[in-house]
C-alpha positions in Angstrom: 67.1 14.5 -38.5 69.3 14.7 -35.4 68.6 17.1 -32.6 70.8 19.3 -30.5 70.8 19.0 -26.7 68.5 22.1 -26.6 66.0 20.2 -28.8 66.7 22.1 -32.1 67.3 20.2 -35.3 70.8 19.9 -36.6 70.9 21.3 -40.2 71.9 18.7 -42.8 75.1 20.6 -43.7 76.3 20.1 -40.1 75.8 16.3 -40.2 77.6 13.4 -41.6 75.5 11.3 -44.0 73.2 8.9 -42.1 74.7 5.4 -42.3 71.4 3.7 -43.2 72.9 0.2 -43.6 71.5 -2.8 -41.9 75.1 -3.9 -41.0 75.7 -0.6 -39.2 72.4 -0.8 -37.3 73.1 -4.3 -36.2 76.4 -3.1 -34.6 74.6 -0.3 -32.8 71.7 -2.3 -31.5 72.6 -6.0 -31.1 74.6 -6.7 -28.0 74.1 -9.5 -25.4 75.5 -7.3 -22.5 75.3 -3.6 -21.7 79.0 -3.0 -22.5 82.3 -4.7 -23.5 84.7 -3.4 -20.9 86.3 -4.4 -17.6 84.0 -4.7 -14.6 82.7 -1.6 -12.8 81.1 -3.4 -9.8 83.5 -1.9 -7.3 83.5 1.6 -8.8 83.0 4.7 -6.7 80.2 6.6 -8.5 79.2 10.3 -7.9 76.9 12.4 -10.0 75.5 15.9 -10.0 73.3 17.1 -12.9 74.6 15.9 -16.2 78.1 15.4 -14.8 79.2 12.0 -13.3 82.4 10.4 -12.4 83.4 6.7 -11.8 86.7 5.7 -10.3 88.3 2.7 -8.7 88.0 2.3 -4.9 91.4 4.0 -4.7 90.1 7.1 -6.4 92.1 6.5 -9.5 91.0 6.0 -13.1 93.5 3.6 -14.9 95.5 5.1 -17.7 94.9 2.2 -19.9 92.1 1.2 -22.4 89.2 -1.2 -21.9 87.4 0.2 -18.8 84.3 2.2 -18.2 85.6 4.6 -15.6 86.2 8.4 -16.0 84.5 11.8 -16.1 81.3 11.8 -18.3 79.2 14.7 -19.5 76.3 14.5 -22.1 77.2 11.0 -23.5 80.9 11.9 -23.8 83.7 10.6 -21.6 86.0 13.6 -21.3 88.6 12.1 -18.9 89.5 8.4 -19.3 92.7 8.3 -17.2 93.5 9.9 -13.8 96.1 8.6 -11.4 97.9 10.0 -8.3 101.3 8.8 -7.2 103.4 9.6 -4.1 107.1 9.4 -3.8 109.7 8.1 -6.3 108.0 4.7 -6.6 104.5 6.1 -6.7 103.2 3.9 -3.8 100.3 5.1 -1.7 98.2 3.3 0.9 94.4 3.8 1.0 93.0 3.8 4.6 89.4 4.5 3.9 86.9 5.7 1.2 83.5 7.1 1.7 81.0 8.6 -0.8 77.8 10.5 -1.0 75.7 11.3 -4.0 78.1 13.9 -5.4 81.1 13.7 -3.2 83.8 11.2 -2.1 86.6 11.3 0.5 89.7 9.1 0.4 92.1 9.0 3.3 95.6 7.8 2.5 99.1 7.5 4.0 102.6 6.9 2.7 105.0 3.9 2.4 108.6 4.6 3.3 110.0 7.2 1.0 113.7 7.3 0.2 115.0 10.4 -1.5 118.0 10.5 -3.9 120.1 12.2 -1.2 119.5 9.2 1.1 117.1 11.0 3.4 113.8 9.5 3.9 110.3 9.7 5.3 109.1 6.9 7.5 106.0 5.0 6.5 102.6 6.2 7.8 103.9 9.6 8.9 102.1 11.5 6.2 98.3 11.9 6.1 96.7 12.7 2.7 93.0 13.5 2.6 91.7 13.6 -0.9 88.3 15.3 -1.1 86.4 15.0 -4.4 83.3 17.1 -5.2 81.2 17.3 -8.3 79.4 20.5 -9.2 76.9 20.1 -12.0 76.0 23.8 -11.8 79.7 24.6 -12.7 80.4 21.4 -14.7 83.4 20.9 -12.5 85.2 18.1 -10.6 86.9 19.8 -7.7 89.7 17.9 -6.1 91.4 18.9 -2.8 94.5 17.2 -1.6 95.3 18.0 2.1 98.8 16.9 3.2 100.0 16.8 6.8 103.3 15.6 8.2 103.0 13.9 11.5 106.7 13.0 11.6 109.3 14.6 13.8 111.5 15.5 10.8 110.9 17.5 7.6 109.4 15.5 4.7 110.1 16.1 1.0 108.5 14.0 -1.7 107.2 14.2 -5.2 103.4 14.1 -5.8 102.3 13.3 -9.3 98.9 13.6 -11.0 98.5 12.0 -14.4 95.7 12.8 -16.9 94.4 11.2 -20.1 91.6 12.8 -22.1 90.3 11.1 -25.2 86.7 12.5 -25.5 84.9 9.2 -26.4 81.2 8.8 -27.1 79.5 6.4 -24.7 78.7 4.1 -27.6 82.4 3.8 -28.4 83.2 2.9 -24.8 80.5 0.2 -24.8 82.1 -1.4 -27.8 79.2 -0.7 -30.2 81.1 1.6 -32.5 84.8 2.1 -33.1 84.7 5.6 -34.6 85.7 8.9 -33.1 84.8 11.1 -36.1 86.2 14.4 -34.8 89.7 15.8 -34.2 91.6 15.5 -30.9 94.1 18.4 -30.6 97.4 18.3 -28.6 97.0 19.6 -25.0 97.8 23.2 -24.4 99.9 24.0 -21.3 99.2 27.3 -19.4 100.7 28.7 -16.2 97.8 27.7 -14.1 96.8 24.5 -15.8 96.3 22.6 -19.1 93.6 22.5 -21.7 92.5 19.5 -23.7 90.4 20.2 -26.9 88.3 18.0 -29.1 86.7 19.3 -32.2 83.6 17.2 -32.8 82.2 16.3 -36.2 78.9 17.7 -34.9 80.3 21.2 -34.9 80.8 21.3 -31.2 84.2 21.9 -29.5 84.5 20.0 -26.2 87.2 20.8 -23.7 88.6 19.5 -20.5 90.3 22.3 -18.5 92.5 21.4 -15.6 93.5 24.1 -13.2 95.8 23.9 -10.1 96.2 26.2 -7.2 100.0 25.6 -7.0 102.0 25.5 -10.3 103.6 22.1 -10.8 107.4 21.8 -10.8 107.3 19.8 -14.0 104.8 18.8 -16.7 105.6 15.9 -19.1 103.5 13.4 -21.1 100.2 14.2 -19.3 101.8 14.2 -15.8 101.9 17.1 -13.4 104.7 16.7 -10.8 104.6 18.7 -7.6 107.5 18.7 -5.1 106.0 18.8 -1.7 108.0 20.1 1.3 106.5 19.8 4.8 108.1 20.6 8.2 107.2 18.6 11.3 103.4 19.0 12.0 103.1 21.2 8.9 100.1 21.0 6.6 99.4 22.2 3.1 96.7 22.0 0.5 96.6 21.5 -3.3 93.5 22.2 -5.3 93.0 20.6 -8.7 89.9 21.5 -10.7 88.7 19.8 -13.8 86.0 21.5 -15.8 84.2 20.4 -18.9 82.8 22.8 -21.5 81.0 22.8 -24.9 81.4 25.7 -27.3 80.5 26.1 -31.0 83.9 27.5 -32.1 87.6 27.2 -31.0 87.7 31.0 -30.6 84.8 30.9 -28.1 86.4 28.0 -26.3 89.7 29.9 -25.9 87.9 32.9 -24.6 86.2 30.6 -22.1 89.6 29.2 -21.0 90.9 32.7 -20.2 87.9 33.4 -17.9 88.3 30.3 -15.8 90.2 30.0 -12.5 90.5 27.4 -9.8 87.3 26.5 -8.0 87.6 25.6 -4.4 85.9 25.9 -1.0 82.6 24.2 -2.1 80.4 22.8 0.6 80.7 19.0 0.7 77.3 18.5 2.3 74.6 17.5 -0.1 72.2 20.3 0.8 70.0 19.6 -2.2 69.4 16.0 -1.0 68.7 17.2 2.5 66.1 19.7 1.2 64.6 17.0 -1.1 64.3 14.6 1.9 62.4 17.2 3.9 59.8 17.6 1.2 59.3 13.9 0.7 57.9 10.9 2.5 60.1 9.6 5.2 60.5 6.1 6.5 61.7 5.1 10.0 61.7 1.7 11.7 63.2 -0.1 14.6 65.9 -1.5 12.3 68.7 0.8 11.6 69.9 -1.5 8.8 66.5 -1.4 7.1 66.3 2.3 7.3 69.7 2.7 5.7 68.7 0.4 2.9 65.6 2.4 2.2 67.4 5.7 2.5 70.1 4.5 0.1 67.4 3.9 -2.5 66.1 7.4 -2.0 69.6 8.8 -2.3 70.3 7.0 -5.5 67.1 8.2 -7.1 68.0 11.7 -6.1 71.5 11.2 -7.6 69.9 10.1 -10.9 67.7 13.2 -11.2 68.6 14.9 -14.5 67.1 17.7 -16.5 66.0 18.2 -20.1 64.1 21.2 -21.3 63.6 22.3 -17.7 61.9 19.0 -16.8 63.3 16.6 -14.2 63.5 12.9 -14.9 65.4 9.8 -13.6 68.4 8.9 -15.8 68.2 5.1 -16.2 71.6 4.2 -14.8 75.3 5.0 -14.6 77.5 4.8 -16.6 75.9 3.2 -19.7 72.4 4.6 -19.5 72.6 8.1 -18.1 69.9 9.3 -20.4 66.2 9.6 -20.8 64.7 6.1 -21.4 60.9 5.8 -21.8 60.5 2.4 -20.1 63.0 3.0 -17.3 61.8 6.5 -16.4 58.2 5.3 -16.3 58.9 2.4 -14.1 61.1 4.4 -11.7 58.4 7.0 -11.4 55.8 4.4 -10.7 58.0 3.0 -7.9 58.5 6.5 -6.5 54.9 7.9 -6.5 54.4 7.3 -2.8 57.5 9.4 -2.1 56.7 12.3 -4.4 54.9 12.9 -7.7 56.7 15.9 -9.3 59.3 13.9 -11.2 56.5 11.7 -12.6 54.7 14.8 -13.8 57.8 16.2 -15.4 58.7 12.9 -17.0 55.3 12.4 -18.5 55.5 15.9 -20.1 59.0 15.0 -21.5 57.8 11.7 -22.9 54.8 13.4 -24.5 57.1 16.1 -26.0 59.1 13.5 -27.8 56.2 11.2 -28.7 56.5 9.8 -32.3 55.0 11.9 -35.0 55.9 10.1 -38.3 57.2 6.9 -39.8 61.0 6.6 -39.7 62.5 3.2 -40.0 66.0 4.3 -39.0 64.7 5.5 -35.6 61.8 3.0 -35.4 59.5 6.0 -35.0 55.8 5.7 -35.5 53.0 8.2 -34.7 52.0 7.9 -31.1 54.9 5.7 -30.0 56.8 6.6 -26.9 60.6 6.8 -27.2 63.0 4.1 -26.0 66.1 6.2 -25.6 67.3 9.8 -26.2 71.0 10.5 -26.7 72.6 13.9 -27.0 76.3 13.1 -27.7 78.4 13.6 -30.9 77.4 10.3 -32.6 73.7 11.1 -32.0 74.1 14.6 -33.3 75.7 13.4 -36.6 73.1 10.7 -37.0 75.7 7.9 -36.7 73.2 6.2 -34.2 69.4 6.3 -34.4 69.0 7.5 -30.8 67.8 11.0 -31.6 65.5 9.7 -30.1 65.3 5.9 -30.9 61.8 4.4 -30.5 62.6 0.7 -30.5 60.5 -0.3 -27.5 57.1 -2.0 -27.4 56.4 -1.5 -23.7 57.3 2.2 -23.2 53.9 3.3 -24.7 51.6 1.3 -22.5 53.7 2.1 -19.4 53.4 5.8 -20.3 49.6 5.3 -20.0 49.9 3.3 -16.8 52.0 6.1 -15.2 49.4 8.8 -16.2 46.7 6.8 -14.5 48.7 6.1 -11.4 49.9 9.7 -11.1 46.2 10.8 -11.1 45.4 8.3 -8.3 48.2 9.8 -6.1 47.7 13.4 -7.0 43.9 13.4 -6.9 43.2 15.5 -10.0 42.8 15.1 -13.8 44.8 18.2 -14.8 47.7 16.3 -16.3 45.5 13.8 -18.0 43.5 16.6 -19.6 46.7 18.4 -20.7 48.1 15.2 -22.2 44.8 13.8 -23.5 45.9 14.2 -27.2 49.1 12.2 -26.4 47.0 9.6 -24.6 44.8 9.2 -27.7 47.8 8.9 -30.0 49.4 6.3 -27.7 46.2 4.2 -27.7 46.1 4.5 -31.5 49.7 3.3 -31.8 48.8 0.2 -29.7 45.8 -0.7 -31.8 46.9 0.4 -35.2 50.7 0.4 -35.6 51.8 -2.2 -33.0 49.6 -5.1 -34.1 51.8 -6.3 -36.9 50.1 -9.7 -37.3 46.4 -8.8 -37.0 46.3 -11.0 -33.8 45.3 -8.1 -31.5 48.7 -8.2 -29.7 51.4 -5.7 -29.5 54.1 -7.2 -31.7 57.6 -6.3 -32.9 59.7 -7.4 -35.8 63.5 -7.3 -36.0 64.9 -4.1 -37.6 68.2 -6.0 -38.4 69.0 -8.9 -40.6 71.1 -11.0 -38.1 70.5 -11.7 -34.5 67.5 -10.1 -32.9 66.9 -6.7 -31.5 64.4 -7.3 -28.7 62.1 -4.5 -27.8 60.8 -5.5 -24.4 62.6 -4.9 -21.1 64.8 -7.9 -21.8 66.3 -6.2 -24.8 69.6 -8.0 -25.3 70.0 -9.9 -28.6 69.6 -13.3 -27.1 67.0 -12.6 -24.4 64.0 -14.1 -26.1 65.2 -17.7 -26.7 63.7 -21.1 -27.2 64.4 -24.1 -25.1 66.9 -25.5 -27.6 68.9 -22.3 -27.5 67.6 -20.9 -30.8 66.5 -17.4 -30.9 62.7 -16.7 -31.2 61.6 -15.9 -34.7 60.0 -12.6 -35.2 57.4 -11.2 -35.3 57.2 -11.6 -31.5 54.5 -10.8 -29.0 55.8 -10.7 -25.4 53.7 -11.9 -22.6 54.3 -8.9 -20.3 53.6 -6.3 -23.0 50.1 -7.6 -23.5 49.7 -7.4 -19.7 50.8 -3.8 -19.7 48.3 -3.0 -22.5 45.5 -4.6 -20.4 46.6 -2.6 -17.4 46.9 0.7 -19.4 43.4 0.4 -21.0 41.6 -0.5 -17.7 43.4 2.3 -15.8 43.0 5.0 -18.5 39.3 4.0 -18.9 38.7 5.2 -15.4 40.2 8.6 -16.2 38.0 9.0 -19.4 35.0 8.1 -17.3 35.8 10.7 -14.6 36.5 13.3 -17.3 32.9 12.8 -18.7 33.6 10.5 -21.7 31.8 7.4 -20.5 31.5 6.0 -24.0 35.3 6.0 -24.6 35.8 4.4 -21.2 33.3 1.6 -22.0 35.1 0.9 -25.3 38.4 0.6 -23.6 37.1 -1.7 -20.9 35.5 -3.9 -23.6 38.8 -4.0 -25.5 40.6 -5.0 -22.2 38.2 -7.8 -21.4 38.5 -9.2 -24.9 42.3 -9.0 -24.7 42.2 -10.8 -21.3 40.2 -13.6 -22.8 42.4 -14.1 -25.8 45.6 -13.8 -23.7 44.6 -16.5 -21.3 43.8 -18.8 -24.2 46.8 -18.1 -26.4 49.6 -17.7 -23.9 48.7 -20.4 -21.4 50.6 -23.7 -21.8 48.4 -26.3 -20.2 51.1 -29.0 -20.1 53.5 -26.5 -18.4 50.9 -25.0 -16.1 52.5 -21.7 -17.0 52.4 -18.9 -19.5 54.6 -18.7 -22.6 57.4 -16.1 -22.6 56.1 -14.9 -25.9 54.4 -15.9 -29.2 56.7 -16.0 -32.1 56.4 -16.4 -35.9 53.4 -18.6 -36.8 51.8 -17.8 -33.4 54.1 -20.5 -31.9 54.8 -20.1 -28.1 58.2 -19.5 -26.7 58.0 -22.2 -24.1 61.1 -21.2 -22.1 60.3 -20.7 -18.4 61.0 -17.1 -17.6 60.1 -14.4 -15.1 58.1 -12.5 -17.7 54.7 -14.0 -16.7 55.2 -12.5 -13.3 54.5 -9.1 -14.8 51.1 -10.4 -16.0 50.2 -11.0 -12.3 51.1 -7.3 -11.6 48.7 -6.2 -14.3 45.7 -8.3 -13.3 45.3 -10.0 -16.7 45.9 -13.5 -15.2 42.7 -15.6 -14.7 42.1 -16.3 -11.0 42.3 -20.1 -11.5 45.8 -19.8 -13.1 47.4 -17.4 -10.6 48.3 -20.1 -8.0 50.1 -22.2 -10.6 52.0 -19.2 -11.9 53.1 -18.2 -8.4 54.2 -21.8 -7.6 56.4 -21.8 -10.7 58.0 -18.5 -10.0 58.9 -19.5 -6.4 60.2 -23.0 -7.3 63.9 -23.5 -6.6 64.9 -23.4 -10.3 63.4 -19.9 -10.5 63.9 -18.4 -7.0 67.6 -18.3 -6.2 67.1 -17.4 -2.5 67.9 -13.8 -3.2 65.4 -13.2 -5.9 63.5 -14.6 -8.9 65.8 -15.3 -11.9 65.1 -14.1 -15.4 65.3 -17.7 -16.7 64.9 -21.1 -15.0 68.1 -22.8 -14.2 66.5 -26.0 -15.7 66.5 -24.4 -19.2 69.2 -25.2 -21.7 70.1 -21.5 -22.4 70.3 -20.7 -18.7 73.4 -18.8 -17.6 73.6 -17.3 -14.1 75.9 -14.6 -15.6 73.9 -14.0 -18.8 72.5 -10.5 -18.9 68.9 -11.8 -19.3 69.4 -15.5 -19.3 69.4 -16.3 -15.6 70.5 -13.2 -13.6 68.3 -11.6 -11.0 66.9 -8.1 -11.8 65.6 -6.3 -8.6 63.0 -4.3 -10.5 61.7 -7.5 -12.1 61.1 -8.9 -8.6 59.4 -5.6 -7.5 56.9 -5.9 -10.3 56.3 -9.6 -9.6 55.8 -8.6 -5.9 53.0 -6.3 -7.0 51.4 -9.3 -8.6 51.8 -11.5 -5.6 50.0 -8.9 -3.5 47.2 -8.4 -6.1 46.3 -12.1 -6.1 46.6 -12.6 -2.3 49.9 -14.5 -2.0 51.2 -12.6 1.0 53.5 -15.4 2.3 55.3 -15.6 -1.0 55.5 -11.8 -1.1 57.2 -11.7 2.3 59.7 -14.3 1.3 60.6 -12.5 -1.8 60.8 -9.1 0.0 63.1 -10.5 2.7 65.3 -12.2 0.2 65.8 -8.9 -1.6 66.4 -7.0 1.6 69.1 -9.5 2.6 70.7 -9.2 -0.9 70.8 -5.4 -0.5 72.4 -5.7 2.9 75.3 -7.5 1.2 76.0 -4.8 -1.4 78.4 -2.0 -0.8 76.7 0.9 1.0 73.4 -1.1 0.6 73.2 0.0 -3.0 70.9 -2.2 -5.1 72.4 -2.6 -8.6 70.8 -3.0 -11.9 71.1 -6.8 -11.7 73.2 -9.5 -10.1 74.1 -13.1 -10.9 71.6 -15.9 -10.6 73.7 -18.4 -8.6 71.6 -20.2 -5.8 72.0 -18.9 -2.3 73.8 -22.1 -1.2 76.4 -21.5 -3.9 77.8 -18.3 -2.3 77.2 -16.6 1.1 76.6 -13.3 -0.6 75.0 -12.3 -4.0 77.5 -12.4 -6.9 77.9 -9.1 -8.6 77.4 -8.7 -12.3 80.6 -7.1 -13.5 79.3 -4.3 -15.7 75.9 -3.6 -14.0 74.9 0.0 -13.6 75.0 1.5 -10.1 73.2 3.5 -9.2 70.3 2.4 -11.5 66.9 4.0 -11.3 64.5 1.0 -11.1 67.1 -0.9 -9.0 67.1 2.0 -6.5 63.3 2.1 -6.5 62.9 -1.6 -5.9 62.8 -1.9 -2.1 60.8 1.3 -1.4 58.3 0.1 -3.9 58.2 -3.4 -2.5 57.7 -1.9 0.9 54.5 -0.1 -0.2 53.3 -3.3 -1.7 53.9 -5.2 1.6 52.1 -2.5 3.5 49.2 -2.6 1.1 49.0 1.1 0.3 46.6 2.1 -2.5 46.1 5.8 -3.2 42.6 6.7 -4.3 43.1 10.5 -4.1 40.5 11.1 -6.8 38.0 10.0 -4.1 40.1 11.5 -1.2 40.9 8.1 0.1 43.9 6.0 1.1 43.1 2.3 1.1 45.4 -0.1 3.1 44.8 -3.7 2.2 46.2 -6.7 4.2 49.1 -4.7 5.6 52.1 -6.8 6.6 55.4 -5.9 8.1 58.3 -8.2 7.3 59.6 -10.4 10.2 62.7 -8.3 10.4 60.7 -5.3 11.7 58.7 -4.7 14.9 57.3 -1.4 13.8 57.6 1.2 11.0 56.4 4.7 10.6 55.7 6.7 7.5 55.8 10.5 7.7 54.5 13.3 5.4 53.1 10.9 2.8 51.1 13.0 0.3 47.8 11.7 -1.1 46.2 14.3 -3.2 46.0 17.6 -1.3 46.3 15.7 2.1 49.3 14.5 4.1 49.3 11.6 6.5 51.6 9.9 9.1 51.1 6.2 9.7 52.5 3.7 12.2 52.6 -0.1 11.5 53.2 -2.5 14.3 53.7 -6.3 14.2 51.9 -8.3 16.8 52.6 -12.0 16.1 51.3 -12.7 12.6 49.1 -9.6 12.6 50.1 -6.0 11.5 48.2 -3.2 13.1 47.9 0.3 11.6 47.5 3.6 13.4 47.0 7.1 11.9 49.5 9.3 13.8 48.7 12.6 12.1 46.7 13.9 9.2 46.4 17.2 7.3 43.6 17.7 4.8 40.6 15.8 3.7 41.5 12.1 3.5 39.7 8.9 4.4 42.0 6.1 5.5 40.4 2.7 5.0 42.1 -0.3 6.5 41.2 -3.7 5.1 42.8 -6.5 7.2 
């Protein structure tokens, strides 16, 4: 049964019949890229709460189909066209554009304007400052256009704002479904604005209300035309407010329309981000560039904070994945634990709340399984898609357990573990009972569709798990990294059981982990390749394609010591390491494509996890090389924003990393990549359950002379640290400390 946004079930009479056909499910789930649309690599993105907006660098949203820009709210794109035009020809010149997490400012000027009477305004005599602000609290996009005439003569010109509102579900925009099952009503013009109304098939009326502070001189075909008149050195302001709303009935929506007026005068400063920064770990160094890169990651994670049932989590990425994803949320929280732990705590409670309770093939639900993705839009509410939630992930469940264990190490108490202990037991049961489809002892998945393949690891596109000849791997499939996550989960959770007084449960888990490690190093190791298989497929046959996946096994510690050096050498070889980062697939493989979603691109979070493995096994030189490559890549992205992924072209091919056209930005585990890699470089290991912080083989990258960490919380204590590079050595000094904490430095 589908769920409402508030978590309540949708009664059957309010839903369309569930389309339980394999063909329909194939369309929803099998895709080799995140979306079929024009590129969004240069989009200006702002977000506040559940509301987010993407525009072109000019501030516009094209009034044409086929793009992913617009104003989004709860899996629905309310506004899919928004253009401003100046003068009879519509020309306008952009001078600058800046953005924060929830605001943007565009500064523009005019071309030469010729009026019908022959009078004109000389070029670049007008200044137009366009301030854009999102308010998630009021579900509003507040636009302020400030005009000033710097000319010596009066200026008169038309200013036109065009709108297009089609109320499309995000799955429709991505090209996965064509349907819009509800009814789009004609726009209703009022004195102070216009109302667009969509009557959803899920019983929800969605509206976009547009209000202006000055009535337009004309309205026609979605365009508001204002005739602006300015004397010399005269200024004026026009406010345009766009508000989204959901109501159960048309009558309630119209009552809401009557109560709404123009919103203006909001503070553009991101006070919430400033307050968040003061509460969290701060990084400063002798490199302003490096500090800005790290701060950008923090800001992006703050932007992606969303709420569900009063709990905060990191939405996976904008625009396609602004939702709760089990895998993405868990990894982003793991990356962020050294900065703060509250989001991790909230996320764990949310994932536990939606943990699987029954067998449901439509949603791939099983008892104890952690969700893959939760959607709350119209198509989810009428059960046209299985994401209510959808459980098709084999790694979210062990990562849920890893996060619980790591959270305890940073927070220094077992309270959350004890609270979620029933969920922990159900997750462990799912791993051992439900996920072992072949009796091999490995977490395995089959394909829930008849054609193509729906992959259920982090490389979840339809062609991601591929053999060397280009053929798709045959299910059932056991991924190399998922077995590593299970090993990591069982060893980490065993410690919590032991500390909670259940030594017998801890010993069983450790024995299971040891046995898994032995089998894993026998079955996945390819002696002739000196590397691990990407996966085991039907008939226990290895997928021999050289991929980045085995790097995650290093992170977990499941790799035998005698094999680690060979794995690292393979990861850092030129066919895998592009110079910016490690590719998802070797460029020597036949299916390799530097622009393929999972077939040769570079994923920053993938590199961050591999970095953890390099540190674990003592490959500090390779770690530094990987870290510096990723820092240099980040320095070449706009505003130093690390995207979801970028193309896998070698560094000598292009002087800067090549953008992947429809990559999410910001994206949670992309944003957390460099802060997490920094902790790894510095060797920080929280052992707050023992009131200890362990710093192992600390190393500053060569681009830094010194770095300071302030207000880092480890359990109930806080500590300030300074790292200084002296030649090849990095020295550590405790600057300040509050609370009971032992700092152990292991050079």
